[in-house]
N, C-alpha and C positions, 0 to 999 in steps of 0.2 A: 599369775597371768596379769598382763597390763591391759587395762580397759581403754586408756587413751594415752596419747603422747603429744606433748607440746613441743613442736620443733621450733628452733629459733628462727626468726625472720631474717632472711638473707637477701640483700639487694643483688639483683643480677646485673653484672657489669657488662655493658654493651661492648662487644668486641673481645670477649674472652678468647683465649688461644685455641680452644677446641672448635669454635664455629665462626671465628672472625673472618671477614673478607678483607683482603689486602686493600689498604687505602692508597689511592693514587690521586695526585693532584691533577687539575685540568691541564697543567703545563706538560705533564709527562704522559698523559693519556693519548694514545695514538688515535687519529681520526681516519675513518675509512670513507672515501668518497665513492658513491655508487651512481653510475650514469645509466639511464634507461632509454632505450630506443624502441619505438613501436613501428613495425613495418607491415604493410599489407602486401600479400603475395598471391598470385594466381598460378594455377597449373598443378598444385599439390592435390593428390587424390587418395593417398593411402599412408600407412605407417612407414613404409619404405621412404616415401617422399619426406616425411617428417625427420626420419633418421639422417637422410642425406643432407638436408638443410641444416639440421642441428650440428652435424659433424663439420660441415663447411664453415659455419659461423663460429663455432667454438675454437676453430684453428686460428682465428684472427687474434692478434695480440690484445691483451687486456680484457677479452671477453670472458666473463665468469660463468654465465648461465644463459641458456636459450630455452624459451617456452613457446610451444606452437599450439595454437587453437585451430585445429584442422577443420576446414569447411570443404569437403570433397567436391561439392558441386558449385563452388564459388571462390570467394577470396578468403584466404586464411590469414590470421593475425599472428605475427611473431613478436614476442617481447624479448629483447636482448638486454642483459644487464652486464655492465662492465665496470672495472675499477678505475677507468679513466676514459675520456672521450675517445670514441672510435670513428675513424674516417668514414663518412657516408659513402664515398666511392668504393671503399673496401667492402662494406656490407653489401652494397648493390652488386658489385662485381662477383662476390662469392655466391650470391643467390643466382645470378644470371649464368655464371659458369656451370652451375649444376643443372641448369635447364628450366628455371622458373622465372617468373616475371614480377618485378616490383611494381605495384600498382599506384603507389602514392609517393610523394616526395618524402624522404626520410626525415623523421622528427628528431 
């Protein structure tokens, strides 16, 4: 029976093949631009309103996601994230065509 074993010291080489992450230079790394718009909207009172506005806004070109903070008795806040700038008139038009009202100038 062996009471002890002296294992040889091995230096761990960073980036060994089993757990190395691929190395990319800054010149080859793709950059993703994210544009965020915050819009205040009145007239939304329920989850159906949220679904309608979300569907209308996500149909606009470059829109990646829509988040709605519903305030059924007042003004709701919508955060729209896009991969490129979105025309403010397109955002306002989509909201108003669904039947709601933009309360502030689009940022």
